[in-house]
N, C-alpha and C positions, 0 to 999 in steps of 0.2 A: 695729660699726655695729649699731643698733637695729632690730628688725623693723618694716618697713613705715613708717619714718621718712623714707624717700626714694623718690620716684616718678619714672617716666619720664613726660614730659609732651611730648616731641616725638621723632618717629621716622620716618625716611624712607629710601629708597635713592636712587640715582642716577635721573634721569629716563629714561634707557635702561640696559639690561642687556645683555650679550652681546659684540658687537663694536662698539666706539665709537673708531674710529682718528682722529677729530678732537678727542680730548681727552686731556691729559697726565694723569699721576698726580696732581698737585695739582689740576689742574681737576675731577677726579673727587671729590677730597675736598670741594672747594668746592660743588660742585653737590649732593652729599648733605648738606652742611652747611646751605645755603641752603633746601633742600627741608625738612629737619628744623625750621629756624627758622620757616619758613612754617607748618608743621603746628602748631607751638607758639605762634604769633603773636608771635614775637620779632624782634629786631634783633641785629646783632653787638655792639653796645653794651651789650646786655642780658646778655651772656655774660661771667662773670668766672673760668671755668675751662676748660681744654682738655686733652684727652687724645688721643693717636694713636700708631700705629705705622706703619712703612714709611716715613714722613717724620718730621721733627722737630716736636715742638709748637711750637717757635719759628717754623718756616716756617709751620705751619698759622695760628698767631696773626697773623703778620705778613701773610699773604695775605689773611686776612679781616678785618683791622683791629680785632683783639681786643687788649686789654691785661689779661691775667689776673692773678689773685692766686694761681692754683693751675695747675701744669701737670705732665702725666704722659707720660713717653715711654717707658714700659714695653714692651719688644719680646721676646716669647718665642715668636714665631710666631703661627700663626692663631688661638689663643685669647687673644691680647694683649687684646682688646676686652672679654672677661669679666673679666679682671683690672682693666681701667680702670673698669668698673662697680662693682666691689667697692672700689676705691680712692676713686673719686669719692663713692661713699655714705658713706664714712668720712670723707672731707674735708668734706662738707656737714654731716654730724652734728658734726664738731668746729669748725665755724664758720669753716673756712679759705676757703670761697667759698659762694655762693649758687646758681649755675646752671652746670652743667658741660656742655660740648660734647664728645662723643666721636665721632671720625670715622674712617672707612676708605675709601680709595680705591685702586684697583689696576689698571693696564693690563696685565693678566695675558696677553691674547692679542695686543693690538696692540703692546705694549711701548713705549709713548711716555712718556718721562720716567721711567724705572724705574731704580732704584738696586739695589744687591745685596741678597741675602736674607740675614738675620742671625738669624732665628729658630731656635730648637733649636740645633744643632750649627753649621749654616751653614758657614763656611769657618775656623773656629776652629782653633786649633793642634791640640787633642786629635784632632778628627774628621779633621783634614788629615793628621796623622801615622798615625792608627791604624785608620782606615777607607778613606778616599780611596785609598790606595795599592793596595787590594785590588780595585778595580774598580766600586763602586757608582756609578750614574749617576742621581742625583736620588731623589726620594721613591719612585718605582714600584719600584726595586731595593733600596731600603733598608728599606721596610716588609715586604719579603718575609721578612727575617730572623726576626722574632717570629712572623709569621703561619704559618709553615710548621711551627713547633713547636706552635703553638696548635692547628692543624689536626690534627696527629698525636696529641696528647694527648687531645683532645676528639672525635675522629672526625668531623671537620668536612670535608665534601666541596666540590668545586668547585660542586656544584648548590646546596648551602646558601649559599655566597657569591653565587652568581647570583641566589637568590631575594631577597636583600637588594635588589639593584638592580631586580629586576622589580617589587617592591611599591612602591618609591619612584617609579618610573616612573607607576605607577597614580596616585599622589598628584599628580605632575607635571601629568598630563593634565588635571587639574581647575584648573591654574594658567595663566592667560593669559600670564604673564611668564616662565614656565619655557623654558629654552633647548630641551629635549628633551621632547616631548610624546607622541610615537607609541608606542603600546603594544609591549611586548617580552615575549618568553617565556625561560624558562630556557635553551632550546635557542639562542635568538638570543644570549644572553650568552656560551654556552659556544662559539658558532661565530664569535664576534667575534675581532679580531686578538689574538694574544698579545702582551703588553707585557713582563712580566717573571713568570715562574712563581711563583704560580698565577694572577697578575692579568691578565685579558683586558681589552680596551678598555673594554667595558661595566661593568667593575668599578672603573674609575678615574674620578677627578673630571674634570669638564669644565675647560677653559681659556679664561676670559672676562674681559671688562672690566667694572667697575663699582664700586660702593661703596655706603656706608650711614652714616648718623649717628644718634646718640641724644642727648637732652637730659635731664639729670636736675636735679631740685630738690628742696627739702623737701617732704614729704607736706602740711605745713601750707599751703604756697603752691599745691600742685597743683591744688586745688579751683577756682582762679581761672583756669585754662587752658581752652582751647577743647576739647581732647580728653579722653577718659576716662582717668583716671590708671591706670597699671600700677605697682604697688608693688614694691619690693625686699623680699623676704621672708627670703632667706638667701642667702648666698655662700660659696665656697670656692675655694682656689687652692693648687697645689703644683707642684714641679719634681722631675724625677728625675735624667735624665743627657743630656748633649749627644750622646751616641753610643749609637745604637740597640742596638749589639752588647754594650752593658754595662748593659742593663735588670737589675733584680733577678731577673725571672722572665719569660720571654716569653709565659707564659700569662695575664698580667694586667699592668695598668699600675699601678705604685704611685701615680703622681702622680693618675691617675683616682680611684683608692680614697680617697686622703687628701683631694682637693678635694671629691669627691662627699660623704663623710662629714661634712666641716665645713659643707657647704651644707645638708645635711639637718638635723644638729645645730642650727645657728643658726636655721633656718626653724621648727623644732619641729614637723615634719611626718612621717608615714608614707608609704611608698610607695603605699598604697591612697589618698592623698590627691591624688595626681598625676593630673591629667586629660590632660596633653599633654606630649610630650618632643621635644626636639631633640638630637641627638647628631651632632656633627661627623663628616661621612662623606667624607673625602677619598678613601678607599678602601672597598670593600664590607665589609672585616672590622671596621671601627671601630665601627659599631653594635652588633656582638656583643660586642666588648670592653666597650663602654659600658653595655649592659645587664647584664652580670654585674658589673662593677666598681662601678656605682652600686647594685647590690643588687636590681634587678628580676627578676634569674634567678640561680639558683645556677650555680657555675662548670660549663662544658659544656652548660648548657641553653638557651642563647639561640639556638641554631640551630633547635631545636625550637619555641621561643616564636615565632620569625619565620615558620617553615614552617606554623605552625598559624594564621596570618594575624592574630595579635593585634596587630601593628603596622599593619595595613592599614586601609583605609577601612571603618568599622564595627567595628574590633577593639577591645579593652578598653584598649589603650595606644597611641594614634595617635602615630606617630613619623615625623619628618621630613616634615611635612604640605606643605612647600612643594615637595617634590621632592629636597631635599637637594643636596649637592655633586655627587652623581651625574647629576642631571636638572634641577635648578633653575639654578643657576650656581655657579662656583667660580673666583674671580679670583685665588687663591693663599693668602688668608687668610682663611677662611670664616666665623669665629666671629661676625662683625657680621650676617651673613645669617640665622644660626640665632636670634639674639636678636630680630631684626626680625620673623621669623615668630612667635615667643612673644608678642611685643607685639601683633601682628595678631590672633592668636587670643584673647587676653584683652580686646582692645578689641571683638571680634566682627566684624572687618573682613577676616578671612582669605579667600582664594579657595576654599579646601577647609575651611570652618569646622567645628570641632569643637563640637557641641552642649554648652551650658553649661559650657565650659571656665572653670575658676576658678583653677587652679595649673597653671603651666608652667615645665618646667625646660629651661634651654639649658646643654648640656655641650660643652665644647670641648677640643681637643689642640693642642699647639704643638709644631712640628718633628716628629720621629719618636718619639712617646711622651715628648718631652722635658719637656713642661709641660702643665698642665691648669688650667682654670677652669670654675667651675660656678655659674650664677645661678638662683635659685628666684623666679620671678615670681608675682603674684597681682593679681586685680583686685578684691579685698575688702579694706577698710582694716583690719578687724579691730579 
């Protein structure tokens, strides 16, 4: 795709977030989609491209009454929506469609109309044969495999992981829609219930209901929409392995590094150009990996960067300013919510607004380091 040739012209989350027992998964997709269309001043008949994960794009198009010329059902876990943005931008550039709707909806807490999880390893033959028999029970016990090696290699302590959660709760306290807003301390985190060593409850993502949607079109058309355009400056994606035990190196994510580098290279930016950063934080270690693998910190230095409050309110690199998956919300596939916050920051409408933000990066993970997607957004046409 070309830089700044495609823009986000519609962005919205579901009307409610948190616990929504009266809405099924497809209803959450539709609620987010209709809210994004309202934001952009569009009707379903104005949409000619659809992309989604968790459900089929066929189901989405049928439910909303859309007849698309472009459909993307890429499903690699929680970063699927970053990949959808990348693919949609390329499709618009190629003339395959004009206006693409990307949706997410998930009844993560209430479990209404939920299908099986297929992101990352899921229940595939490989993970089923070579990991599941040894007793891991979902992400909390699978992400422990790399993080224990990372902690040993880099002298990262439980207190360092706890500080990630503490700072993100400070951001959440400024966000009226955040699920968890009460201040917490490092001691609070370390005294919370043990889930799977080294993760305690407050180091783990929330389990909520909700969704979000984005609408993309060409930058040329974007100026005619009611909202301030947010342009796609650069993108990246990659995958590594469906089995967390088979990562190239537990101290970093190959998918993170490849996706991030591609996004920076296509955007033509330096790290000092980035005003705002969203790193998918299903667990407290992921922002540390992200900061290092994206190149904002050298290997082993992310813990000090966070402890010095560089990612906190008033810091030089505001990170996860909505409160993240640890305190804002996490329905299971969080990537959409990270991008929603990037868009809000660049529109100037965020609850915890970063002054003069011009470049924001949303970086996501799929499965247990199985996949990654990176989007560089800007509010300057260039």
